[in-house]
C-alpha positions as CSV (number, residue, x, y, z in Angstrom):
1,M,10.5,17.3,12.8
2,T,8.7,15.7,10.0
3,G,9.0,14.7,6.3
4,R,12.3,14.5,4.6
5,G,14.0,16.7,7.3
6,Q,13.2,14.0,9.9
7,A,14.6,11.1,7.8
8,S,17.7,13.2,6.7
9,A,18.6,14.2,10.3
10,S,18.1,10.6,11.3
11,A,20.2,9.0,8.6
12,A,23.2,8.8,10.8
13,A,21.2,6.8,13.4
14,A,20.2,4.3,10.7
15,I,23.9,3.6,10.1
16,E,24.4,2.8,13.7
17,R,21.5,0.2,13.7
18,R,20.2,-2.0,10.8
19,A,17.7,-0.5,8.5
20,P,15.7,-2.6,5.9
21,D,17.7,-4.1,3.1
22,F,14.7,-4.0,0.8
23,F,11.3,-2.4,0.6
24,I,8.0,-3.4,-1.0
25,V,6.6,0.0,-1.7
26,G,3.2,-0.9,-3.2
27,H,0.6,-0.6,-4.6
28,P,-2.2,-1.8,-2.4
29,K,-4.6,-4.4,-3.7
30,S,-1.8,-5.7,-6.0
31,G,-0.4,-8.7,-4.3
32,T,1.7,-6.8,-1.7
33,S,0.3,-8.7,1.3
34,A,0.7,-12.1,-0.4
35,L,4.3,-11.3,-1.4
36,Y,5.0,-10.1,2.2
37,Q,3.6,-13.3,3.6
38,M,5.6,-15.6,1.2
39,L,8.8,-13.7,1.7
40,R,8.7,-13.7,5.5
41,S,8.2,-17.4,5.5
42,Y,11.9,-17.8,4.4
43,P,14.4,-18.0,7.3
44,Q,16.9,-15.9,5.4
45,I,14.4,-13.0,5.6
46,H,13.2,-10.9,8.6
47,M,9.9,-9.1,8.0
48,P,8.4,-8.6,11.4
49,R,5.3,-6.6,10.3
50,K,3.6,-5.0,7.4
51,E,2.7,-1.3,7.0
52,P,5.0,0.4,9.4
53,S,4.4,3.6,7.3
54,F,7.4,5.4,8.7
55,F,8.4,7.1,5.5
56,V,4.8,8.6,4.8
57,P,4.4,11.0,7.8
58,E,1.9,12.9,5.6
59,L,-0.6,10.1,6.3
60,W,0.0,10.1,10.1
61,P,-2.9,11.5,12.1
62,P,-2.7,15.0,13.4
63,R,-0.6,15.1,16.7
64,S,0.4,11.5,16.2
65,S,2.9,10.1,18.6
66,K,3.4,6.9,16.5
67,Y,7.1,7.5,16.2
68,A,7.7,9.8,19.1
69,N,11.4,9.0,19.0
70,G,11.7,9.3,15.3
71,I,13.6,6.7,13.4
72,E,14.8,5.0,16.6
73,D,11.2,3.7,17.2
74,Y,11.0,2.6,13.6
75,L,14.3,0.6,13.8
76,D,13.1,-1.1,16.9
77,F,10.9,-3.2,14.6
78,F,14.0,-4.9,13.2
79,D,16.3,-5.4,16.1
80,Q,15.5,-9.1,16.3
81,A,16.9,-9.7,12.8
82,G,19.8,-12.2,12.6
83,A,23.1,-11.1,11.3
84,D,22.7,-13.5,8.4
85,Q,19.1,-12.3,7.6
86,L,17.9,-9.7,5.1
87,I,15.6,-7.3,6.5
88,G,12.5,-6.4,4.6
89,E,9.7,-3.8,4.9
90,A,6.4,-3.4,3.1
91,T,4.2,-0.3,3.1
92,T,1.8,0.1,0.3
93,A,1.7,4.0,0.4
94,Y,5.4,4.3,-0.4
95,L,4.9,4.2,-4.1
96,W,1.9,6.7,-3.9
97,S,3.8,9.2,-1.7
98,Q,5.7,12.0,-3.3
99,G,8.4,12.1,-0.6
100,A,8.8,8.5,0.5
101,A,11.4,7.7,-2.2
102,Q,13.8,10.5,-1.0
103,R,13.2,9.7,2.7
104,I,14.0,6.0,2.1
105,A,17.1,6.9,0.2
106,D,18.3,9.2,2.9
107,V,18.3,6.4,5.4
108,Q,19.2,3.4,3.3
109,P,20.7,4.3,-0.1
110,Q,21.7,0.7,-0.8
111,A,18.1,-0.5,-0.4
112,R,16.4,-2.7,-3.0
113,I,13.0,-1.5,-4.2
114,I,10.1,-3.6,-5.2
115,A,7.0,-2.1,-6.8
116,I,3.9,-4.0,-8.0
117,L,1.7,-2.4,-10.7
118,R,-1.8,-3.5,-11.6
119,E,-4.0,-2.9,-14.7
120,P,-5.5,0.7,-13.8
121,A,-9.2,0.1,-14.1
122,S,-9.3,-3.0,-11.9
123,F,-6.8,-1.5,-9.5
124,L,-9.0,1.5,-8.9
125,R,-12.0,-0.6,-8.4
126,S,-10.4,-2.8,-5.9
127,L,-8.7,0.1,-4.2
128,H,-12.2,1.9,-3.8
129,L,-13.6,-1.3,-2.2
130,Q,-10.6,-1.4,0.1
131,F,-11.0,2.3,1.0
132,I,-14.6,1.7,1.9
133,R,-13.8,-1.2,4.1
134,S,-10.9,0.6,5.8
135,N,-13.1,3.8,6.5
136,V,-11.0,6.0,4.1
137,E,-14.0,6.4,1.7
138,T,-17.8,6.5,2.3
139,E,-19.0,7.0,-1.2
140,R,-19.9,3.5,-2.2
141,D,-20.3,4.4,-5.9
142,L,-16.9,4.4,-7.7
143,R,-18.1,6.7,-10.5
144,K,-19.3,9.3,-7.9
145,A,-16.2,8.9,-5.9
146,L,-14.1,9.6,-9.1
147,E,-16.2,12.6,-9.8
148,L,-15.5,14.0,-6.4
149,E,-11.7,14.1,-6.8
150,H,-11.5,17.8,-7.8
151,E,-13.7,19.0,-4.9
152,R,-11.9,16.8,-2.3
153,G,-8.6,18.1,-3.6
154,E,-9.8,21.5,-2.5
155,G,-10.7,20.0,0.9
156,K,-14.4,19.9,0.1
157,R,-16.9,17.0,0.6
158,L,-14.4,14.9,2.4
159,P,-15.8,11.8,4.2
160,R,-16.3,12.4,7.9
161,N,-13.7,10.7,10.1
162,S,-11.7,9.4,7.0
163,T,-8.5,8.0,8.1
164,R,-6.6,9.1,5.0
165,P,-8.5,11.7,3.0
166,Q,-5.3,12.7,1.2
167,A,-5.4,9.3,-0.6
168,L,-8.8,9.9,-2.2
169,A,-7.2,11.5,-5.3
170,Y,-7.7,8.2,-7.1
171,S,-6.1,9.2,-10.4
172,E,-2.8,9.9,-8.6
173,H,-2.6,6.2,-7.6
174,V,-2.2,5.3,-11.3
175,S,0.5,7.8,-12.2
176,Y,2.8,4.9,-12.5
177,V,5.7,6.4,-14.6
178,E,5.9,9.4,-12.3
179,Q,5.9,7.2,-9.3
180,L,8.7,5.0,-10.7
181,R,10.7,8.1,-11.7
182,R,10.7,9.4,-8.1
183,Y,12.6,6.2,-7.1
184,E,14.8,6.1,-10.1
185,A,15.9,9.7,-9.3
186,V,17.4,8.5,-6.0
187,F,18.1,4.7,-6.6
188,P,20.0,3.0,-9.5
189,R,17.8,1.0,-11.8
190,E,19.6,-2.2,-10.8
191,Q,18.3,-1.7,-7.3
192,M,14.7,-1.6,-8.5
193,L,12.4,-4.5,-9.4
194,V,8.9,-3.7,-11.0
195,L,6.4,-6.5,-10.9
196,I,3.1,-6.8,-12.7
197,Y,0.2,-8.0,-10.5
198,E,-1.3,-10.1,-13.1
199,D,1.9,-12.1,-13.6
200,F,2.1,-12.6,-9.8
201,R,-1.5,-13.7,-9.6
202,A,-1.1,-16.2,-12.6
203,D,2.1,-17.7,-11.2
204,N,3.0,-17.0,-7.6
205,E,6.1,-19.3,-7.7
206,R,7.7,-17.8,-10.7
207,T,7.3,-14.2,-9.4
208,V,8.6,-15.1,-6.0
209,R,11.6,-16.8,-7.5
210,E,12.2,-13.6,-9.4
211,V,12.1,-11.6,-6.3
212,L,14.4,-14.0,-4.3
213,G,17.0,-13.8,-7.3
214,F,16.8,-10.0,-7.1
215,L,17.5,-10.2,-3.4
216,G,20.4,-12.7,-3.9
217,L,18.5,-15.7,-2.6
218,E,18.4,-17.8,-5.8
219,D,19.0,-21.1,-3.9
220,A,15.9,-20.7,-1.6
221,P,13.3,-23.5,-2.0
222,A,10.0,-23.0,-3.9
223,P,7.5,-20.9,-2.0
224,E,4.1,-21.9,-0.8
225,P,1.4,-20.3,-3.0
226,I,-0.9,-17.7,-1.5
227,E,-4.0,-16.0,-2.9
228,A,-2.5,-12.7,-4.5
229,N,-5.5,-10.5,-3.9
230,H,-9.0,-10.7,-2.3
231,A,-11.5,-7.9,-2.9
232,S,-14.6,-7.6,-0.7
233,G,-17.3,-5.2,0.1
234,V,-18.9,-3.9,3.3
235,R,-22.4,-4.9,4.5
236,S,-23.0,-1.8,6.4
237,P,-20.9,1.4,6.0
238,R,-22.4,2.8,9.2
239,I,-21.4,-0.1,11.4
240,N,-18.0,-0.2,9.8
241,E,-17.4,3.5,10.3
242,L,-18.6,3.2,14.0
243,V,-16.4,0.3,14.7
244,R,-13.3,1.8,13.2
245,S,-14.0,5.2,14.8
246,L,-14.1,3.6,18.2
247,Y,-11.0,1.6,17.7
248,M,-9.1,4.5,16.1
249,G,-10.6,7.2,18.3
250,R,-10.7,9.8,15.5
251,S,-13.9,11.6,16.2
252,G,-14.7,13.8,19.3
253,A,-17.3,11.4,20.5
254,A,-15.1,8.4,19.8
255,R,-12.1,9.5,21.8
256,P,-13.6,9.2,25.3
257,A,-15.4,6.1,24.4
258,K,-12.2,4.6,23.1
259,A,-10.4,5.7,26.3
260,A,-13.1,3.9,28.4
261,I,-12.9,0.7,26.3
262,K,-9.1,0.8,26.5
263,A,-9.1,1.1,30.2
264,L,-11.5,-1.8,30.8
265,T,-10.5,-4.2,28.0
266,P,-7.1,-5.8,27.2
267,Q,-5.6,-4.9,23.9
268,R,-5.7,-8.6,22.7
269,L,-9.5,-8.8,23.3
270,R,-10.1,-5.3,21.6
271,K,-8.2,-6.5,18.5
272,R,-10.1,-9.8,18.4
273,A,-13.5,-8.0,18.8
274,V,-12.7,-5.5,16.0
275,G,-11.5,-8.4,13.8
276,T,-14.7,-10.4,14.4
277,V,-16.9,-7.5,13.5
278,T,-14.8,-6.7,10.5
279,R,-15.1,-10.2,9.2
280,M,-18.8,-10.3,9.8
281,Q,-19.1,-7.0,7.8
282,R,-17.4,-8.4,4.7
283,S,-19.5,-9.3,1.8
284,E,-19.0,-10.3,-1.8
285,P,-18.0,-7.2,-3.8
286,P,-20.7,-5.8,-6.1
287,A,-20.4,-6.6,-9.9
288,A,-18.1,-4.4,-11.8
289,D,-19.8,-1.5,-13.9
290,E,-18.3,-2.6,-17.2
291,Q,-19.2,0.7,-18.9
292,L,-17.2,2.6,-16.2
293,M,-14.4,0.1,-16.5
294,R,-14.1,0.8,-20.2
295,E,-14.2,4.5,-19.6
296,L,-11.4,4.1,-17.1
297,R,-9.3,2.2,-19.6
298,V,-9.8,4.8,-22.1
299,R,-8.9,7.4,-19.6
300,F,-5.7,5.8,-18.6
301,K,-4.6,4.3,-22.0
302,G,-1.9,7.0,-22.3
303,E,-0.5,6.1,-18.9
304,V,-0.3,2.5,-20.0
305,Q,1.4,3.4,-23.2
306,A,3.9,5.5,-21.3
307,L,4.5,2.7,-18.8
308,S,5.0,0.2,-21.7
309,E,7.7,2.4,-23.1
310,H,9.3,3.0,-19.7
311,L,9.5,-0.7,-18.8
312,G,10.2,-2.0,-22.3
313,R,7.2,-4.3,-22.2
314,D,3.9,-4.1,-24.2
315,L,1.4,-3.7,-21.4
316,V,-1.0,-2.2,-23.8
317,A,-1.6,-5.5,-25.4
318,F,-1.1,-7.5,-22.1
319,W,-3.8,-5.5,-20.3
320,G,-6.1,-5.5,-23.4
321,Y,-5.8,-1.7,-24.0
322,D,-5.2,-2.4,-27.7
323,E,-8.7,-3.6,-28.1
324,L,-10.3,-0.3,-27.0
325,G,-10.5,1.2,-30.5
326,A,-12.4,-1.8,-31.8
327,Q,-15.2,-1.5,-29.1
328,R,-18.2,0.7,-29.2
C-alpha cells in the first residue's frame, strides 16, 4: 500500500507510538538544513535525522524496500525521544509534494508545520545547482533546464539515472500559495509558521527564537548561528554521476558493482569514500546569468504578489520585484 492509503491505514499505529510533534516541510536550499541543525542542538528537541521522506512515497525508487513495514519503520527513528522532548522531522520535499500534507495530517493532525520560502529566481538557481550535485539533473545550463520542463513532464529527455526525475518541473517548486493552501486545508493556520529565507539568513537568532516560540519553547537559550545556505557546483558531472550511481545502485551496470562493493567494504568506509569524492567534486558555483534572473523575476512576479496577499506581507518590495517595471 502506498500514498495516502498507506498513511491513513497506519494512523492508528501512530497513536500507539509517538509521531513527530512538528515538521519542517521545506523548501530545499532555503535554510532547512541550518534550521534543523540549530533546533536539534536543544535538549528539549529530538530530531534524530534529516530527510526521512516517509510522506513522499512518490519519490521512492521503484520496488523500494525503504519502509517495508510501513509507518512502523518510520516511527522507529523517534523511539529514543524522551518523554519531555518534542519530536521534530525535516524533509524538504514535503512542501513540493501534492500529497504529503494530507498524509501527515492523517498520522499527526496536531502537528505544527514550518515552511521556509525563498525569492523565486535565486531559489531556482540554487535548486538547480543542488540537483546537479545530487544527480537529479544533468543539464548544467539553467535556462536550458527550464526550457525542458514541458518535454520532461511528458516523460521525454529525462536525465539518465536521475534519482528524482519528478522534481525537474522547476516551476512547480515556486507555486508557493498553492503549496501553503494544501497544508491550510488540513491544518489550522495557528499550527503553521511560514518563514522567509532571507530573514533567516540575515538574522539566525531572531528567526530561531520565532520558531522556538511557535513550538512553546520561549525560554530556551539563544542558538549558535549556522550558515543558512551554501550553494556549490560540480567539477565533473560524469564523475559525480558515476559515484552516485555506484552508491545508489540505480543503473543496470551499477547494481552488480554496488553489490560487490557492499560485500567487500564496510558501510562506514563506503560512506566516507563517497563523502570524500563528493567534497573533492565541489566547486564555486558559476556566476548568475543576470538576464535570466530578471526574466525569472518577471515570470514569477504574479506568484510573489499572490504570496504577499496570502501572508499579509509586502514581499514584492522585500524581494525587489517592485523595481522590475523601472528596468530595461
